[in-house]
Phi, psi and omega in degrees: 000150179252128179251138178235138178297147177257139183290150180257128181244135180297124184275156175275098190257115178286135182234008180277341183228145176289154173239148176310314179304313183291320176298315181298314177303318182293322178294335177272012185061028182286172180244003185258060184211166181247172182299324177299328176289319180292323179292318174300320176299320181292325180292318179307312183290332175297316183277331182224090182302338182265022186295323176294318179300322179303307185289329175292321177291327175293322172297317172301317178297320178298322184297312184294324181296312182294323175298316177298314184297321186273315191275326185254324180270351175075018182287138187231010182221132180217131169249122189258096181285136178055045191295333182074183180290147177298138176216204177283145173060058169292163188302313185293327178292317176295316184294313188288334175295337178261313185218097187299339184277357184293131184258137184229128167249119173272134183228127172211154180264357179272119179301328178305324184296322178295313182305304185292320184297314187293326180292317183293326195248019187301323182253023180252100185286350182261009190220137175226162178232126180233147175268113179201162172272124183295346175288338184262082183299319180294325179292319179301306191286334186256005174300140183309320182293318173301312179298329183291326181259334186253131170257107183287358173274350180251156179296143175219173177240141182250114172264132175221064185275117177049052182235317189288345171284004168255008182251109179290335177289168186291106182300327184300318182290324180296309179302318176304325172292326176285322181303326178295352177251008184252114180285168178307138182096357177275171186223148171250131173235132180209158167227148187205129172296141185230137175288345179291344189250008176216184181273154177297334179290317181292318180302313187291322181286318178298314183293330180291329178302314183286354175297340179259357182276175180285346175220139178279165176255124182241101178283143184231160175287165182297324179296317184290323174293320175302324185293337180296333178276013176303129182090357176240152173263120175298126174283132176309140013269025176089232188228071178274177161304147189302321180297343179260003175274103181045064190291153168262248173279130180298145174292155182288340184213069187303325185294354183256352178276087200262048172240138169260142181210155176187188180229138171241153182238136178284140180254000000 
């Protein structure tokens, strides 16, 4: 493949409302957020003191997922939906530590992600960042940068880690549209917040915070999350709470990490 650098354009970044990507960054002690995002993160911590634990466990889950996909499943092509702001142990960094030839396309609808991603990846020919709505499957898959890096005749992985709980539409139908372009041996990896793994009071309080954000929070049941994997075979250990998916170091308060997560494979 031939790679050509893409120019960076200054985005029009809204700062009057919090965004999921920037709230997440604030909870990770990142610096790519605004006061409105830090205020939302502070409110989340008031109602769920372990919110930082939740996001840190999700990052650890993402690392383990990418290590499995590249090292064990042999995947060399990844599209990361709702990738968020760059932080430590990004998908391409974890993948390239194992197989430097792995190609990664990050997708997010927050323009600040594009700005920071392009700066981070300016000299990386195997990685691109595109601004798109993950629900617009044709735009994501037919974007010139996606087409440049991803060969859809070969197995590839779709990541949707901690993203579909910000999508009010049915995630199963969205994933089905992507799955139509996934040959045998492709993989879906996701994590999703669930009301089944927390109290009704905490679920209501956290979702209320995101009513003022650019995207709502939609908590789903375990069965609804499992349904997103329709058409995929779950890889062991299935769809547990994320700290129990091929665990590394156990979290300090596992009952408060209320995301289910797993990987499915197309047959």
